[in-house]
C-alpha positions as CSV (number, residue, x, y, z in Angstrom):
1,M,-54.9,-20.1,73.1
2,H,-54.0,-16.5,72.3
3,G,-56.8,-14.8,70.4
4,F,-59.4,-16.5,68.3
5,L,-61.3,-16.1,65.0
6,D,-63.7,-13.2,64.8
7,S,-66.6,-12.8,62.3
8,T,-64.1,-11.9,59.6
9,S,-61.9,-14.9,60.3
10,K,-59.0,-12.8,61.7
11,Y,-57.5,-13.3,65.0
12,C,-58.5,-10.8,67.7
13,D,-57.5,-10.1,71.3
14,S,-59.7,-8.0,73.6
15,E,-60.9,-7.9,77.1
16,D,-64.5,-8.7,76.2
17,D,-63.4,-11.8,74.3
18,K,-61.7,-13.5,77.3
19,R,-65.0,-15.2,78.3
20,L,-65.3,-16.9,74.9
21,E,-61.6,-17.9,75.1
22,N,-62.3,-19.5,78.6
23,V,-65.3,-21.4,77.2
24,L,-63.3,-22.6,74.2
25,N,-60.6,-23.8,76.5
26,I,-63.0,-26.1,78.4
27,I,-64.8,-27.6,75.4
28,K,-63.3,-30.9,74.4
29,P,-62.6,-31.6,70.8
30,K,-65.4,-33.4,68.8
31,T,-68.1,-32.3,71.4
32,S,-71.6,-31.6,70.2
33,V,-72.4,-27.9,70.8
34,L,-75.6,-25.9,70.7
35,I,-75.2,-22.2,70.2
36,L,-78.2,-20.1,71.2
37,G,-78.0,-16.6,69.7
38,C,-75.2,-17.4,67.3
39,G,-75.4,-14.1,65.5
40,S,-73.2,-14.1,62.4
41,G,-71.3,-17.1,63.7
42,R,-68.1,-15.9,65.3
43,E,-68.0,-18.8,67.7
44,I,-68.7,-21.4,64.9
45,G,-65.3,-21.0,63.3
46,N,-63.5,-21.4,66.6
47,L,-65.5,-24.6,67.5
48,L,-64.9,-26.0,64.0
49,M,-61.2,-25.8,64.6
50,K,-61.8,-28.2,67.6
51,K,-63.8,-30.5,65.2
52,C,-67.0,-29.9,67.2
53,K,-70.4,-30.8,65.8
54,I,-72.4,-27.6,65.8
55,T,-76.0,-26.6,65.8
56,A,-76.4,-22.8,65.9
57,L,-79.7,-20.9,66.3
58,D,-80.6,-17.2,66.1
59,I,-83.7,-15.1,65.6
60,S,-82.1,-12.6,63.1
61,P,-82.5,-13.7,59.5
62,E,-79.8,-11.2,58.5
63,L,-77.3,-12.7,60.9
64,I,-78.2,-16.3,60.1
65,K,-77.7,-15.5,56.4
66,E,-74.1,-14.3,57.2
67,A,-73.4,-17.4,59.4
68,K,-74.7,-19.7,56.6
69,R,-72.6,-17.9,54.0
70,K,-69.5,-18.8,56.0
71,Y,-70.3,-22.1,57.7
72,E,-73.5,-23.8,56.2
73,K,-71.5,-26.8,54.8
74,K,-69.8,-27.4,58.2
75,A,-72.5,-26.6,60.8
76,E,-76.3,-26.8,61.1
77,I,-77.5,-23.2,61.2
78,I,-81.2,-22.4,61.9
79,C,-83.2,-19.2,62.0
80,I,-85.9,-19.7,64.6
81,N,-87.8,-16.6,63.4
82,S,-89.0,-17.7,60.0
C-alpha cells in the first residue's frame, strides 16, 4: 500500500503516516474495528476500503460532525461528549 486516504479523501505519503499504513496492512478485510479518538475520520475511509465494520468515537462534537458528514451511512460514529 503506497499512501492512503487523508481527511479530504486524497492520497498522502508522509513519515508520520507510516504507523497508520502499518496498522492498515495487518487488519484483515471485513474485521470489526473500534476507533477511539477518530477525529474527523481519516482512518474510516481507509478501513471502509477493506470492507471493515467500524465504530468510531471521539469527544469533539466538531470533529464528529465532520466524520459523520463523510461516513455516517457507512460507519457508526458516536460523540462521547454530548
